[in-house]
C-alpha positions in Angstrom: 364.3 43.6 59.1 367.3 42.8 61.2 367.7 40.6 64.3 367.3 43.5 66.6 364.0 44.5 65.1 362.8 40.9 65.5 363.9 40.8 69.1 362.2 44.2 69.8 358.9 42.9 68.3 359.1 39.6 70.2 360.0 41.4 73.5 357.2 44.0 73.1 354.5 41.3 72.9 355.4 40.0 76.3 356.5 43.3 77.9 354.9 44.5 81.2 353.3 41.1 81.9 351.2 41.2 78.7 350.3 38.1 76.7 348.7 37.0 73.5 345.0 36.6 72.5 344.8 33.6 70.1 341.9 34.7 67.9 343.1 32.5 65.0 340.4 29.8 65.1 339.8 28.3 61.7 336.4 28.6 60.1 335.6 25.0 61.2 336.8 25.6 64.8 334.9 28.8 65.3 331.8 27.2 63.9 332.0 24.6 66.8 332.4 27.5 69.2 329.4 29.3 67.8 327.3 26.1 67.8 327.6 26.1 71.6 325.8 29.4 71.8 323.3 28.9 69.0 324.9 31.4 66.6 325.2 30.7 62.9 328.9 31.0 61.7 329.0 33.4 58.8 331.6 35.8 57.6 329.7 38.7 59.2 329.1 37.0 62.6 332.7 36.0 62.8 333.7 39.6 62.0 331.3 41.0 64.6 332.7 38.7 67.3 336.3 39.6 66.5 335.3 43.2 66.5 333.8 42.8 70.0 337.1 41.5 71.2 339.5 43.9 69.5 337.5 47.0 70.3 337.4 46.2 74.1 338.6 49.4 75.8 341.6 48.6 77.9 342.5 45.2 76.4 345.8 46.7 75.3 346.8 47.0 79.0 347.0 43.2 79.2 347.3 41.9 75.7 350.5 42.6 73.7 349.7 40.6 70.6 346.7 39.0 68.7 347.0 36.0 66.4 344.6 36.4 63.5 343.2 34.0 60.9 343.5 34.5 57.1 339.9 35.7 56.9 340.2 37.9 59.9 343.3 39.8 58.9 341.4 40.9 55.8 338.4 42.1 57.7 337.7 45.5 59.3 336.0 46.9 62.4 332.6 48.5 62.4 334.1 51.9 61.5 335.9 50.4 58.5 339.4 50.3 60.1 341.2 47.1 59.1 341.6 44.9 62.2 345.4 44.8 61.9 345.5 48.6 61.8 343.1 48.9 64.7 345.2 46.6 66.8 348.5 48.3 65.9 346.9 51.7 66.7 346.3 50.4 70.3 349.9 49.3 70.6 348.9 45.6 70.1 351.1 43.6 67.7 349.0 41.9 64.9 350.0 38.3 64.1 348.8 35.6 61.7 348.4 31.8 61.8 350.2 30.4 58.7 350.1 26.6 59.0 347.3 24.7 57.1 346.6 22.1 59.9 347.9 18.8 61.2 347.4 15.8 59.0 347.9 12.1 59.4 351.6 11.2 59.2 352.1 8.6 56.5 353.3 5.3 57.9 352.8 6.4 61.6 349.2 5.6 62.7 347.8 7.9 65.3 350.4 10.6 64.7 350.2 14.0 62.9 352.5 16.3 61.0 351.6 19.9 60.3 351.5 21.1 56.7 351.6 24.5 55.0 355.2 25.1 53.9 354.3 25.1 50.2 353.9 28.7 49.1 354.6 30.0 52.5 357.2 32.6 51.4 354.7 34.3 49.1 351.9 34.2 51.8 354.3 35.7 54.3 355.0 38.6 52.0 351.3 39.3 51.6 350.7 39.1 55.3 353.5 41.6 55.9 351.6 44.0 53.6 348.4 43.3 55.5 350.1 44.4 58.7 351.3 41.1 60.4 354.4 41.3 62.4 354.5 37.8 63.9 353.2 34.4 62.9 352.2 31.1 64.4 352.7 27.4 63.4 351.3 24.7 65.6 352.6 21.1 65.7 350.5 18.6 67.7 352.1 15.7 69.6 349.9 12.9 70.8 350.7 10.7 73.8 349.6 7.1 73.3 350.7 3.5 73.1 354.2 3.7 71.6 353.8 7.3 70.6 355.1 9.8 70.0 357.8 8.2 67.9 361.1 9.9 67.3 360.2 10.1 63.6 357.1 12.2 64.4 359.0 14.5 66.7 361.7 15.0 64.1 359.2 15.6 61.3 357.3 18.3 63.2 360.5 19.9 64.6 362.0 20.1 61.1 358.8 21.8 59.7 358.7 24.2 62.6 362.3 25.2 61.9 361.7 25.6 58.2 358.7 27.8 58.9 360.7 29.9 61.4 363.4 30.5 58.8 360.9 31.7 56.3 359.3 34.0 58.8 362.6 35.6 59.9 363.6 36.0 56.2 360.3 38.0 55.8 360.9 40.1 58.9 358.2 38.3 60.9 358.7 36.9 64.4 357.9 33.2 64.4 356.0 31.7 67.3 357.1 28.1 67.5 354.3 26.0 68.9 355.0 22.3 69.7 351.9 21.2 71.6 351.9 18.0 73.6 348.2 17.3 73.7 346.3 16.7 77.0 344.1 14.1 75.3 344.3 10.7 77.1 344.9 9.3 80.5 348.6 9.7 80.7 350.3 10.8 84.0 352.0 14.1 84.6 355.4 12.2 84.6 354.7 10.9 81.1 353.8 14.4 79.9 357.1 15.6 81.5 359.1 13.0 79.6 357.4 13.7 76.2 357.6 17.5 76.6 361.3 17.1 77.2 361.8 14.9 74.2 359.7 17.4 72.1 361.7 20.4 73.2 365.0 18.7 72.6 364.0 17.8 69.0 362.6 21.3 68.3 365.7 23.2 69.5 368.0 20.8 67.8 366.3 21.7 64.5 366.2 25.4 65.3 369.9 25.4 65.8 370.6 23.2 62.8 368.7 25.6 60.6 370.4 28.7 62.1 367.3 30.3 63.5 367.9 33.5 65.5 366.4 32.4 68.8 366.3 36.0 70.1 363.8 36.7 67.3 361.4 33.9 68.2 358.7 33.2 70.8 358.0 29.7 72.1 354.4 28.6 72.6 354.4 25.3 74.5 352.1 23.2 76.6 352.4 23.1 80.4 353.5 19.8 82.0 350.2 18.5 83.1 348.4 15.1 83.4 346.1 14.0 80.6 342.4 15.0 80.7 341.4 11.4 81.5 344.1 10.7 84.1 343.1 9.3 87.5 345.2 11.8 89.4 344.9 15.5 88.7 347.9 17.8 88.6 347.8 20.5 91.4 349.2 23.9 90.3 352.4 23.6 92.4 353.3 20.4 90.7 352.5 21.7 87.3 354.6 24.8 88.0 357.6 22.8 89.4 357.7 20.3 86.6 357.0 22.8 83.8 359.7 25.3 84.9 362.3 22.5 85.5 361.6 21.0 82.0 362.1 24.4 80.4 365.2 25.2 82.4 366.7 21.9 81.0 365.7 22.5 77.4 365.0 26.1 76.5 367.9 28.6 76.1 367.7 31.7 78.3 368.0 34.0 75.3 364.5 33.1 74.0 362.7 36.4 74.7 359.5 34.9 75.9 357.5 31.7 76.6 353.8 32.1 75.9 351.9 29.0 77.2 348.9 27.6 75.4 345.9 26.6 77.5 345.2 23.3 75.8 342.2 21.6 77.4 342.2 23.6 80.6 339.3 25.7 81.9 339.7 29.4 82.1 340.4 29.6 85.8 342.6 26.5 85.7 344.8 28.0 83.0 345.2 31.2 85.0 345.9 29.4 88.3 348.6 27.2 86.7 350.2 30.2 85.0 350.3 32.1 88.3 352.0 29.1 90.0 354.5 28.9 87.2 355.4 32.5 87.6 355.8 32.1 91.4 358.5 29.5 90.5 359.9 31.7 87.8 362.7 31.4 85.2 365.0 33.5 83.0 362.3 34.3 80.5 359.0 36.1 80.6 356.4 33.3 81.3 353.2 34.5 79.7 350.1 33.3 77.9 348.8 32.8 74.4 345.3 31.7 75.1 342.2 31.1 72.9 339.3 29.6 74.8 340.9 30.5 78.2 340.5 34.1 77.3 337.3 33.9 75.3 334.9 31.3 76.7 333.1 33.6 79.2 332.9 36.4 76.6 331.4 34.1 74.0 328.8 32.8 76.4 327.9 36.4 77.4 327.6 37.6 73.8 325.5 34.9 72.3 325.4 36.8 69.0 323.3 39.6 70.5 324.5 43.2 70.0 322.8 44.1 73.2 325.3 41.9 75.1 328.5 43.4 73.6 329.4 45.4 76.7 328.8 42.5 79.0 330.9 40.2 76.8 333.7 42.8 76.6 333.7 43.1 80.4 334.1 39.3 80.7 337.0 39.3 78.2 338.7 42.2 79.9 338.4 40.4 83.2 340.0 37.3 81.9 342.8 39.3 80.2 343.5 41.1 83.5 343.5 37.9 85.5 346.1 36.3 83.2 348.3 39.5 83.2 348.2 39.2 87.0 349.2 35.5 86.8 352.1 36.5 84.5 353.3 38.6 87.4 352.6 35.8 89.9 350.0 38.1 91.6 346.7 36.3 90.8 344.5 35.2 93.6 341.1 33.4 93.9 339.8 36.6 95.7 340.7 38.7 92.7 339.1 36.1 90.4 335.8 36.4 92.2 335.7 40.1 91.6 334.0 39.6 88.2 332.7 42.9 86.7 329.0 43.4 86.6 
């Protein structure tokens, strides 16, 4: 696949104010989600839950791509249609999480480096056969006493660029995800500084490894205070600092920025995304949300087939709210119009 095809795929995911559903929770993570609603995590319950999301009528109006997990891309809907085929048939681009998680960085206490490069070329070839057209690799950056170090930023940026190169070789659009975590009590100004350092390191490596930026998507954090900070970050401040940081560090030719929701609540993530789009920039400023698209649906479902339609309505509402936010047209009044 050439650069034009990569660009076309990346652009289609964020076209018409659409975003990404991150349904790539690992088996361990989705177990934690299911524990909150008293549902046992088995291969079948995980499949049934993803089936609920993917078969929601109208989700394709607001969702341009779905990130799948290794187990999920091998599963099928109730009627036997493979999930990747089901999504593609709705005009939704199937994607795949390919990293193997963040692990302790040797010699750097409190810092992580993401692993998964070994054997990645072969895994990407298989994922292409299974229908994946984009991929995701997440690096996690922790703010703390004396961290992140430049060594941590460089190690994660280097791995992200190597992953991106292998993806583009395989004809898959890489989502580059350097997440500055909300954990801790740091100020919004500290997050702004660390986000800038992180983006500088990432794009330096992407350039050094000759990554075709028009065939990538960036999945970053918003510039926001830590969860334990004494002062919260109002949406207008989040928007101003976030857009200014990205104007300084992200080339305009990147075809889309799809923000992660981090530790934000559903409505908070939507409100902040809306404020960001009211400031605006040269790229589509969209979403790649997991919990911020799914939390209400998960609570409505609770593992009961009788609740599927109610859960789908909750998911569709969240997807619509975030598509409106991507257009800068969300409002609290629209938020309250929750479907019955």
